C-alpha positions, 0 to 999 in steps of 0.5 A: 892823881899825880905820883910815880908811874906804875912801872916805877912803883914796880921797880921800887917794890922789887928792890924792897923785896929782893932779899926775900926772893933771893932764896929761890935762885939759891934753892935752884943752885942747891938742886942743880948741884945735887942737894935736891932735898935741901933745895926743895926745903928751901923753896917750901920755906920761902913759899910759906914765908911769902904766903904768910906775908901776903895773907896774915894782914898784920906782918910788916914783911913788905913795909910798915903796918900799924897794928896798935894805937901806939904805932899810930900816934904814940898813945896807949890808952883807949881803943881805935875803932875802925869800920870797913866796907861801907858806906851802905844806905841800910847799915851806915846810918844805924851805925852812926846813930849807935856811935852818937848814942855811945859818944864814940868816934870811929874811922870808916874805911870806905870802898870808893865805888860805894862812896860814889853812889852814897856821897851824901852818906859819906859826908854825913859820916864826916859831919858826925866827926868820924874819920874817912879812910881808903879801902880801895875803889872796888874791894877785889877781895879775892884777887887784891893779893895778886895785883900788879903795879898798875892794877894796885895803883888804880884801886888805891889811887882811884879810891883816894880821888873819889873820897877826896872829891866827896869830902874835900880831905885827903885820906891818911889811912889805907887798909887792904881788902881782907888785909891781904898785901903784896909787894906792890902795896906799900910803894903805892901807899907811900907815894899817895901819902897813905899809912897802912892800918891793920888791927889788934882784934877782929870778930870775923863778923863777915863770916859769922852771924852769932853776935855773942861769939863775935863779941867774945872773939873781939874781947880776947884782943881788947886792951888799951891801945887796941885797934878794932876792926868790924864791918859795915856790910 
């Protein structure tokens, strides 16, 4: 995979977020000059803001994040159905059958390591007219938000290579595990020609098993131009 080295990506990320981190030296200066509570308050506020940027999944603090169809391609009708975490030999074929029966098209955000061992299933998704997108190589959901430049590059670039080798098409979209980004994510995605997709509504179907509650939660955010996220596994 060609592109800038991780060290270069790291420098780019630092430049883009310099203003966001500038609160820390200012806070230190306040504390050293006797304005302790002002300094502590500024540190707490900066930590909250950065934490929100990392964990919210929908903020554009670190760079552009597509949250609606209008942001994706200018349309404001219909919905964009996205399906994360596949492919899986048990659930993906059933999903494909439901989509075909309903005449619906989706974008599957696939995990590279799962795609490698289910390559024919990935090609079946493609054959049925659905989109293939990048959801990292190993889906490190607990640690993606703290990855450095080198590890971030491996996760996104390796998945890009994996999916392109299987489908002979280069994915255009990326979504982070659990939607957690950090200052490294956007420079890597941009270098690989990827746009970052978020969502308008989700049903928290990875932690819920009550189908009516999942559907009710999804319907709250359902409107023309919405981006829906559900999960394959």
